[in-house]
C-alpha positions in Angstrom: 0.0 0.0 0.0 1.1 3.6 -0.7 -0.2 6.8 0.9 -0.1 10.3 -0.3 1.1 12.7 2.4 1.1 16.5 3.0 4.1 17.2 5.3 3.4 19.5 8.1 5.8 22.2 7.0 4.5 25.7 6.3 6.6 26.5 3.2 5.6 27.0 -0.4 8.6 24.9 -1.6 7.2 21.8 0.0 3.6 22.6 -0.6 2.8 19.4 -2.6 2.0 15.8 -2.1 4.7 13.2 -1.2 4.4 9.4 -1.5 5.3 6.8 1.1 4.8 3.1 1.5 2.5 2.0 4.4 0.5 -0.8 6.0 -3.2 -1.4 6.5 -3.2 0.7 9.7 -2.8 3.9 7.6 -6.1 5.5 6.5 -7.0 8.7 4.8 -7.1 11.5 7.5 -4.5 9.9 9.8 -1.5 11.8 11.2 1.8 10.0 10.5 5.5 10.4 11.0 7.5 10.2 7.8 11.2 10.6 6.8 11.7 13.9 5.1 14.9 15.7 4.1 17.1 13.8 6.5 14.8 14.1 9.5 11.4 12.8 10.6 8.4 15.1 10.5 4.7 14.9 10.9 2.3 14.7 7.9 -1.3 14.2 7.0 -2.5 11.3 4.8 -4.7 12.6 2.0 -4.9 9.5 -0.2 -4.3 5.7 -0.3 -3.4 3.6 -3.4 -2.3 0.1 -4.1 0.3 1.0 -6.8 3.0 3.7 -6.6 3.2 6.6 -9.0 6.9 6.2 -9.5 9.8 3.8 -8.8 8.8 1.9 -5.7 12.5 1.3 -4.7 12.8 5.0 -4.0 9.7 5.3 -1.8 10.4 5.4 1.9 8.0 3.8 4.5 5.8 5.6 7.0 7.6 5.6 10.4 4.7 5.9 12.8 0.9 6.2 12.7 -0.7 8.4 15.4 -4.4 7.6 14.9 -6.4 4.4 15.0 -9.4 6.5 13.9 -8.5 9.2 11.3 -8.2 12.6 13.0 -9.3 14.5 9.9 -12.7 14.0 8.4 -13.2 14.0 4.5 -14.7 17.5 4.7 -11.4 18.8 6.0 -9.7 18.2 2.7 -12.4 20.0 0.7 -12.1 23.0 3.0 -8.3 22.8 2.9 -8.4 23.2 -0.8 -10.8 26.2 -0.6 -8.8 27.9 2.1 -5.4 27.3 0.6 -6.5 28.7 -2.8 -8.5 31.6 -1.3 -5.7 32.9 1.0 -2.7 31.6 -0.9 -1.3 29.6 2.1 0.3 26.1 2.0 -2.1 23.2 2.4 -0.3 22.3 5.7 -1.3 25.7 7.1 -4.9 25.2 6.2 -5.0 21.7 7.7 -3.5 22.9 11.0 -6.8 24.8 11.6 -8.6 21.5 12.1 -6.4 20.2 14.9 -5.5 21.5 18.4 -1.9 22.8 18.2 -0.6 20.5 21.0 -2.1 17.5 19.3 -0.5 18.4 16.0 2.9 18.7 17.6 2.5 15.4 19.5 2.6 17.1 22.9 -0.6 15.7 24.3 -2.3 12.3 24.3 -5.2 10.5 26.0 -5.1 10.4 29.8 -5.5 7.1 31.6 -5.9 6.0 35.2 -4.3 2.8 36.3 -6.4 0.2 38.3 -5.4 -3.1 39.8 -7.6 -6.2 40.0 -7.4 -9.7 41.4 -6.2 -12.3 38.8 -5.5 -15.5 40.8 -6.7 -15.7 44.4 -4.9 -19.0 45.0 -1.3 -18.0 44.4 1.1 -19.0 47.2 2.8 -16.2 49.2 5.6 -16.3 51.8 4.3 -16.3 55.3 6.4 -13.3 56.0 4.9 -11.3 53.1 2.2 -9.8 55.2 1.7 -6.7 53.0 1.3 -8.9 49.9 -1.3 -11.0 51.7 -3.2 -7.9 52.9 -3.2 -6.5 49.4 -4.5 -9.8 48.0 -7.2 -9.9 50.6 -8.4 -6.3 49.8 -8.5 -7.0 46.1 -11.0 -9.8 46.7 -13.6 -7.1 47.5 -13.1 -5.2 44.3 -10.7 -3.3 42.0 -8.6 -0.5 43.4 -6.9 2.6 41.9 -3.3 1.6 41.4 -1.5 4.7 42.7 -3.5 4.9 46.0 -3.2 1.1 46.4 0.6 1.4 46.1 0.6 4.2 48.6 -1.2 2.0 51.1 0.8 -1.3 50.8 4.0 -0.1 49.2 4.9 -0.3 45.5 7.3 -3.2 46.0 4.7 -5.4 47.7 2.0 -4.6 45.1 4.3 -5.2 42.2 5.4 -8.5 43.8 1.8 -9.6 43.8 1.5 -8.6 40.1 4.7 -10.4 39.1 3.5 -13.6 40.8 0.3 -13.5 38.8 -2.0 -12.8 41.7 -3.2 -9.4 40.4 -3.0 -7.5 37.1 -2.9 -3.8 36.3 -5.1 -2.3 33.6 -5.8 1.3 32.3 -9.1 3.2 32.0 -9.3 6.2 29.8 -9.9 9.3 31.9 -11.8 12.3 30.4 -10.5 15.7 31.3 -13.8 17.5 31.3 -13.7 21.3 31.5 -16.0 23.3 33.7 -17.6 20.1 35.1 -20.0 20.3 38.0 -23.4 19.3 39.1 -25.8 19.7 36.2 -29.0 21.7 36.8 -32.2 20.0 35.8 -33.7 21.0 32.4 -37.1 22.6 32.6 -38.9 22.5 29.3 -39.5 26.0 27.8 -42.7 27.0 26.1 -41.8 29.0 23.0 -43.6 32.3 22.5 -45.6 32.7 19.2 -42.7 34.9 17.8 -40.1 32.3 18.6 -42.2 29.5 17.1 -42.8 31.5 14.0 -39.1 32.2 13.7 -38.3 28.5 13.9 -40.9 27.6 11.3 -39.6 30.3 9.0 -36.0 29.1 9.2 -37.1 25.5 8.7 -39.1 26.3 5.6 -36.9 28.9 4.0 -34.9 27.9 1.0 -32.0 30.2 2.0 -28.9 28.6 3.4 -28.1 31.7 5.6 -30.6 33.0 8.0 -30.2 36.3 10.0 -32.1 36.7 13.3 -32.3 40.3 14.2 -33.7 40.4 17.7 -33.4 43.1 20.4 -31.5 42.1 23.6 -33.6 39.8 25.6 -35.9 38.8 22.7 -35.2 35.0 23.1 -32.7 34.4 20.4 -30.8 31.8 22.5 -33.9 29.7 22.9 -34.5 29.7 19.2 -30.9 28.4 18.7 -31.3 25.6 21.3 -34.7 24.5 19.9 -33.3 24.4 16.4 -30.3 22.3 17.7 -32.8 19.9 19.4 -34.5 19.4 16.0 -31.2 18.8 14.3 -30.2 16.2 16.9 -33.5 14.4 16.4 -32.6 13.9 12.7 -29.2 12.3 13.7 -27.2 15.4 12.8 -24.7 17.6 14.6 -24.3 21.3 15.3 -21.7 24.0 15.8 -22.6 27.0 18.1 -20.2 29.9 18.0 -19.9 32.8 20.5 -17.6 35.8 20.1 -16.0 35.9 23.6 -14.5 33.1 25.7 -16.2 34.8 28.6 -19.6 33.9 27.1 -18.7 30.2 26.5 -19.2 28.8 30.1 -22.7 30.4 30.4 -23.7 28.9 27.0 -22.1 25.6 27.8 -24.2 25.3 31.0 -27.4 25.9 29.1 -26.4 23.3 26.5 -25.4 20.7 29.1 -28.6 21.3 31.0 -30.5 20.5 27.9 -28.3 18.1 26.0 -26.3 16.5 28.8 -22.9 15.1 27.6 -23.6 15.8 23.9 -22.0 19.3 24.2 -18.2 19.8 24.0 -16.4 23.0 24.5 -13.6 24.3 22.3 -11.5 27.4 23.1 -8.0 28.5 23.8 -8.6 29.0 27.5 -8.7 25.2 28.2 -5.7 23.2 29.3 -4.0 21.1 26.5 -5.5 17.9 27.9 -9.0 19.3 28.2 -8.8 20.6 24.6 -7.5 17.3 23.4 -10.3 15.3 25.1 -13.1 17.6 24.1 -11.8 17.5 20.5 -11.8 13.7 20.4 -15.3 13.5 22.0 -16.5 15.5 18.9 -14.4 13.5 16.5 -15.5 10.1 17.9 -19.2 11.1 17.8 -19.6 10.9 21.6 -20.4 14.7 21.6 -22.7 16.1 18.9 -22.5 19.8 19.6 -19.4 22.0 19.5 -19.6 25.2 21.5 -16.7 27.8 21.3 -15.2 30.9 19.9 -13.9 31.5 16.4 -11.8 28.4 16.0 -14.7 26.1 16.8 -15.9 26.6 13.3 -13.3 23.9 12.4 -14.8 21.4 14.9 -14.3 17.8 13.7 -18.0 17.0 13.3 -19.5 15.1 10.4 -23.1 15.3 9.1 -23.6 18.9 10.3 -27.2 20.0 10.6 -26.7 23.5 11.8 -24.1 26.2 12.3 -25.0 29.1 14.6 -23.0 32.3 15.0 -24.3 34.4 17.9 -23.4 38.1 18.0 -22.4 37.7 14.3 -21.4 41.4 14.1 -18.4 40.9 16.5 -15.0 41.7 15.1 -13.4 38.8 17.0 -14.9 36.5 14.3 -12.1 37.8 11.9 -8.8 36.0 12.3 -5.8 38.2 12.6 -3.2 35.5 11.9 -2.6 33.5 8.7 -4.8 32.4 7.1 -6.8 35.6 7.9 -10.2 34.0 7.4 -13.7 35.3 8.2 -15.6 32.8 10.4 -18.8 33.5 8.5 -17.1 32.7 5.2 -15.8 29.4 6.5 -19.2 28.6 8.0 -20.8 29.2 4.6 -18.4 26.7 3.0 -19.3 24.1 5.7 -23.0 24.8 5.4 -22.9 24.3 1.6 -20.8 21.1 1.9 -23.3 19.6 4.5 -26.5 21.1 3.0 -27.4 22.7 6.3 -28.5 26.1 7.6 -26.2 28.8 8.9 -28.0 31.0 11.4 -26.5 34.4 12.2 -27.9 36.2 15.2 -27.5 39.7 16.7 -29.4 42.6 18.2 -27.1 44.8 16.1 -26.3 43.0 12.9 -23.3 44.1 10.8 -24.2 46.5 8.0 -23.0 43.9 5.5 -25.2 41.1 6.9 -28.3 43.3 7.1 -27.8 44.5 3.5 -27.7 40.8 2.4 -30.9 40.1 4.3 -32.7 43.2 3.0 -31.8 42.2 -0.6 -33.2 38.7 0.0 -29.8 36.9 -0.2 -30.3 35.8 3.4 -33.5 34.8 5.2 -34.5 37.4 7.8 -36.3 37.0 11.1 -37.1 40.1 13.1 -37.8 40.0 16.9 -38.5 43.6 17.9 -39.8 42.8 21.4 -38.3 41.4 24.6 -39.6 38.0 25.5 -41.1 39.2 28.8 -42.8 42.1 27.0 -40.9 44.5 29.2 -39.6 47.7 27.6 -36.0 48.1 26.8 -34.1 50.0 29.5 -34.3 53.8 29.5 -31.0 55.4 28.4 -30.1 58.7 30.2 -27.4 60.8 28.5 -25.0 62.5 30.9 -23.1 65.4 29.2 -19.6 65.3 30.8 -18.8 68.8 29.4 -21.6 70.1 31.6 -20.4 68.0 34.5 -16.9 69.7 34.3 -18.5 73.1 34.1 -20.3 72.4 37.3 -17.0 71.5 39.0 -17.3 67.7 38.7 -14.0 66.3 37.6 -14.6 62.7 38.7 -15.1 59.7 36.6 -18.8 59.6 37.5 -21.5 62.0 36.5 -24.1 63.2 39.0 -26.9 61.1 37.2 -24.8 57.9 37.4 -23.9 58.5 41.1 -27.6 59.0 41.9 -28.8 55.9 40.0 -26.0 53.8 41.5 -27.1 54.8 45.0 -30.7 54.1 44.2 -29.9 50.6 42.7 -27.8 49.6 45.7 -30.3 50.9 48.2 -33.0 48.8 46.5 -30.9 45.7 46.7 -30.2 45.5 43.0 -27.0 45.0 41.0 -25.2 47.3 38.6 -22.7 47.0 35.7 -20.1 49.7 34.9 -18.6 49.4 31.5 -15.3 51.0 30.4 -13.4 49.5 27.4 -10.0 50.3 28.9 -8.2 48.3 31.5 -5.4 49.4 33.9 -5.5 52.4 36.1 -4.5 55.1 33.6 -4.1 55.1 29.8 -0.9 57.2 29.8 1.8 58.6 32.1 2.8 62.1 31.1 5.5 64.5 32.3 3.8 67.9 33.1 7.2 69.7 32.7 8.2 68.6 29.2 5.3 66.6 27.8 7.1 63.3 27.7 4.8 60.2 27.3 6.0 56.8 28.5 6.1 54.4 25.5 6.9 50.8 24.9 10.4 50.0 23.5 8.9 47.3 21.3 5.8 49.0 20.1 4.9 52.5 19.0 2.2 52.9 21.7 2.0 54.5 25.1 2.2 52.4 28.2 -0.7 51.9 30.6 -0.2 52.4 34.3 -1.4 49.5 36.5 -1.8 50.5 40.1 -2.1 47.1 41.7 1.4 46.1 40.5 2.7 49.7 40.4 4.1 49.1 36.9 3.7 50.2 33.3 2.4 47.7 30.8 2.1 47.5 27.0 -1.3 46.1 26.0 0.1 45.1 22.6 3.1 43.0 23.4 2.7 42.4 27.1 6.0 44.0 28.2 6.2 45.3 31.8 8.2 48.3 33.0 8.9 49.7 36.4 6.9 52.8 37.3 9.0 55.9 36.5 10.2 57.8 39.6 11.0 60.8 37.4 10.8 61.8 33.7 13.7 60.2 31.8 13.8 63.2 29.4 14.0 66.2 31.8 14.2 64.6 35.2 11.0 66.3 36.3 8.9 64.6 39.0 5.6 66.1 38.1 4.1 63.0 36.4 0.4 62.8 35.9 -2.0 60.1 34.7 -4.0 60.6 31.6 -7.2 58.6 30.8 -9.1 56.3 33.2 -9.0 52.5 33.3 -11.0 49.9 35.1 -8.7 49.7 38.0 -9.2 53.4 38.8 -13.0 53.1 38.3 -13.0 50.4 41.0 -10.8 52.5 43.3 -13.2 55.5 42.9 -16.3 53.3 43.4 -14.9 52.0 46.7 -14.5 55.6 47.9 -18.1 56.5 46.8 -19.7 53.4 48.1 -17.5 51.9 50.8 -20.0 49.1 51.7 -20.6 48.0 48.1 -19.0 44.7 47.0 -17.2 45.2 43.7 -15.9 42.7 41.1 -13.7 43.6 38.1 -13.5 41.7 34.9 -10.9 42.4 32.3 -7.8 40.7 30.9 -5.9 41.4 34.2 -8.4 39.6 36.4 -9.4 36.5 34.4 -6.2 34.6 34.6 -6.5 30.8 34.4 -8.8 28.8 32.3 -11.7 29.3 34.8 -11.1 33.0 35.4 -14.2 34.2 33.4 -16.4 31.5 34.9 -15.5 32.3 38.5 -16.1 36.0 38.2 -19.4 35.7 36.3 -20.6 32.9 38.6 -19.8 35.0 41.7 -21.7 37.9 40.3 -24.6 35.7 39.3 -24.8 34.3 42.9 -25.0 38.0 44.0 -21.7 37.9 45.9 -21.0 41.4 44.5 -23.2 44.4 44.0 -21.3 46.1 41.1 -19.4 44.5 38.2 -16.8 46.7 36.5 -15.5 45.5 33.2 -14.4 45.9 29.6 -16.1 44.6 26.4 -16.1 41.0 27.8 -19.1 42.0 30.0 -20.9 43.8 27.1 -22.9 41.0 25.5 -24.7 37.7 26.1 -24.8 37.8 29.9 -28.2 37.5 31.6 -28.3 38.7 35.3 -31.9 39.2 36.5 -30.9 41.5 39.4 -29.0 44.0 37.2 -31.2 47.1 36.9 -28.5 49.7 36.1 -25.7 49.9 33.5 -23.2 52.8 33.5 -21.3 53.4 30.2 -18.2 55.5 30.7 -16.5 57.2 27.8 -19.3 56.1 25.5 -18.0 58.0 22.6 -14.4 56.7 22.9 -14.8 54.5 19.8 -16.4 57.2 17.8 -13.1 59.0 17.2 -11.1 56.1 15.8 -10.0 56.6 12.2 -12.1 53.8 10.9 -15.1 53.7 8.6 -16.7 51.3 11.1 -16.3 53.5 14.2 -19.9 54.7 14.1 -21.2 51.2 13.6 -19.1 49.8 16.4 -20.2 52.5 18.8 -23.8 51.9 18.1 -23.4 48.1 18.5 -21.4 48.4 21.8 -23.9 50.8 23.4 -26.9 48.7 22.4 -25.2 45.5 23.6 -24.1 46.9 27.0 -27.4 48.6 27.6 -29.1 45.2 27.0 -27.6 43.8 30.2 -30.0 46.0 32.3 -33.6 45.2 33.2 -33.8 41.7 31.9 -36.2 40.4 34.6 -39.2 42.1 36.3 -37.8 45.4 37.3 -37.3 48.1 34.7 -33.7 48.8 33.7 -31.8 52.1 33.3 -28.7 53.0 31.5 -26.5 56.1 32.1 -24.5 56.9 29.1 -21.6 59.4 29.8 -20.4 61.3 26.8 -18.7 64.5 25.6 -20.6 64.4 22.3 -24.3 64.2 23.3 -25.4 65.7 20.0 -23.7 63.0 17.9 -26.3 61.3 15.6 -24.9 57.8 16.4 -25.7 58.2 20.1 -29.2 59.5 19.3 -29.9 56.3 17.3 -28.5 54.2 20.2 -30.6 56.0 22.9 -33.7 55.1 20.9 -32.6 51.6 20.0 -33.3 52.6 16.4 -31.3 50.1 14.4 -33.3 50.6 11.3 -32.7 54.4 11.4 -29.0 53.9 12.1 -28.7 51.3 9.3 -30.5 53.5 6.6 -28.3 56.4 7.5 -25.1 54.3 7.5 -25.9 52.8 4.2 -26.4 56.2 2.6 -23.0 57.4 3.9 -21.1 54.3 2.8 -22.8 54.3 -0.7 -21.9 58.0 -1.2 -18.3 57.6 0.0 -17.8 54.2 -1.6 -16.8 52.3 1.6 -17.6 48.6 2.2 -19.8 46.9 1.3 -19.8 49.2 -1.8 -16.0 48.7 -2.1 -13.3 46.5 -0.7 -10.6 47.9 1.6 -7.4 45.9 1.0 -4.1 46.4 2.5 -0.8 44.6 2.1 1.1 44.8 5.5 4.9 44.6 5.4 6.6 43.9 8.7 10.3 43.3 9.6 12.7 43.7 12.4 14.9 46.0 10.4 13.5 49.1 8.7 15.6 48.7 5.6 14.3 45.1 5.0 10.7 46.3 5.4 11.2 49.2 3.0 12.8 47.0 0.4 9.8 44.6 0.4 7.3 47.6 0.6 8.8 49.0 -2.7 8.5 45.6 -4.4 4.8 45.3 -3.3 4.0 48.9 -4.2 5.5 48.7 -7.7 3.9 45.3 -8.4 0.4 46.5 -7.4 1.0 49.7 -9.3 1.5 47.7 -12.4 -1.8 46.0 -11.7 -3.4 49.4 -11.2 -2.1 50.6 -14.6 -3.8 47.7 -16.3 -7.0 47.8 -14.3 -7.3 51.4 -13.2 -11.1 51.2 -13.2 -10.9 48.8 -10.2 -9.0 51.2 -8.0 -10.7 54.0 -5.9 -7.7 54.7 -3.7 -4.0 53.5 -3.7 -1.0 54.6 -1.7 1.9 53.3 0.4 2.6 54.6 4.0 3.6 53.8 7.5 1.0 51.8 9.4 -0.7 54.0 12.0 1.1 52.0 14.7 4.6 52.2 13.2 6.2 49.5 15.4 4.6 46.4 17.1 6.2 43.7 19.1 9.6 44.8 17.9 8.7 44.8 14.2 8.4 47.9 12.0 5.2 48.1 10.0 4.4 49.6 6.5 1.4 49.2 4.4 0.1 49.5 0.8 -3.4 50.6 1.3 -6.1 50.4 -1.5 -9.8 50.6 -1.9 -11.1 48.4 -4.8 -14.5 48.3 -6.5 -14.7 44.5 -6.3 -12.9 41.3 -5.3 -11.7 40.7 -8.9 -8.1 41.5 -8.3 -7.7 39.9 -4.9 -6.1 36.7 -6.1 -3.4 38.6 -7.9 -2.7 40.8 -4.9 -2.4 37.7 -2.7 0.1 36.3 -5.2 2.1 39.6 -5.1 2.3 39.4 -1.3 3.5 35.8 -1.4 6.0 36.5 -4.1 7.5 39.6 -2.4 7.8 38.2 1.1 11.4 37.4 2.0 13.3 35.7 4.9 13.8 39.1 6.5 10.4 40.8 5.8 6.9 39.4 5.7 4.1 40.7 3.4 0.5 39.7 3.9 -3.0 40.7 2.8 -5.9 41.9 4.9 -9.4 42.4 3.6 -11.7 45.0 5.2 -9.4 44.7 8.3 -11.2 44.8 11.6 -8.5 47.1 13.0 -6.9 49.6 10.6 -4.3 50.7 13.2 
């Protein structure tokens, strides 16, 4: 037998199929070890044949087979071809998406627990071997866990019994189950007429993609779960995607409550062993539902019946490492392959998705009311310019302080949202204007009071707090911009008896960090939850009647065509955490731009008005989806190497522009807004195109111009233009 193998090396020079001889234990989809270029490397089997395609004497044998059951399902290879062609990456890079990284590198395997059992009760023992006799006597009453049994009788005595044939040791596979605990009983839910109508529409629609546009609290999750239940009844499987790891435990609890052990979790916050075991539960068919963030779209499920992307508008669904795929695009490929429905859901759909739905390309379900018929929370605008004029220089406006006091006095909970962690955004010298910056990145350092240090939020570097200005020696250093740490400190001064939790990247260390904080808040062990965008969506806390949004217009001023859309989405999502049970909710939105039209739409929850206005602006200015923003990023450790590749890319694309000038709306080369990141300088060739027609050629240019010292790669409608 001969197998065709793609070696696991991410280089275009070896991006082809190699042939090896093999035994019957090798199957398509297995991971193998093969000799390659004087060493042994991993590979993926993509084909099997009985005859070789060239001289058999020159074909080397497979060294080792990892899998009894093939790790990769047939669908992987179809997707591999699409992804490799679409993003111009080697096939090995595309296949890596389908495997946990530790599994691919052979760093993790199944976990087993050793047990010992009685084999022959009649063996003869020396009269002096009292420990051996006692061990044999205990084994007559049942099997024992080997390690604890050895601890009790001594390893020498236990092994002596085994060697004499009196007992034998065996292994049982141990499942490393993440976030395990006592399961709550599932209470059947009666769907509202609106939810029932939505399910029936999705079922009958001939459209592959369905968009559910429902206000926060409108019951979208129950529609997802009911549809999954129908899918499982037909013997099919499902993928359920959420944007934030912090949302996954909550959704996993709901899935486990309803579907027991059929749900498996996939995300980067798990330990290597947990990730390996959950992945194999899905691959073996033991689990039928994959729940996780972006990477779970590659879950090893066969016979898919549904793919659900909750909060579909979220930018985290766009990969920022090669291949730079859109999760929705991959999900569409999988839905087409399996002939199943792709359900997108959001209270604030992306402009692109809603345009597709309004054109009839997607099916559209509208849920304009909350499931409990309660009104959406009232949003109060606090003008921070007026607060300053009145002498209030604190983080909190008078309306927010009053509403916080009222909520706490009434025994309710509150959420304070600020999308900036740390204590202060910058440290500035008042004498000369010096701003503390990262040595590896072209960004200012954030002060963290708890560790009394400066941190870079891009590369993670830490610096000691400055005793004085390194430029002029001045000691008059001030903090600019407020972060979540300072908000907590100020809240403790305002409300000394209030119990406060903080949730941001600094407090959610460990794989259960998100779960512990959210569970504690859900059990009402805290009165106020302060956090960044990880608390903004998906959470359902019945006792939260107040949400405070600090610096609501912060994202309005980014130099990005999506800044208005993101601000509207963020405000609407955060506001939706309030008043989800019986009591009416309130939101205090603090801003220095109360007259901004985006905030006015958000205050009235007027998505349709926002959408129509946004579409007019983008159509008039030819921004996506009426064009394609494409940039070729060039990064290198040395400025000269980056500039050399930048020139090659620029002139090659310029030749393309000369031949297809009608496709280009804008074209130029420049420094990236953040000129240096993680020790690498950054340049970009930025263009706006009328269509995707030239994209394959631009990808080819980036691949061709990349060198050992400088990398060039393509980004399409990048989520972050900095």
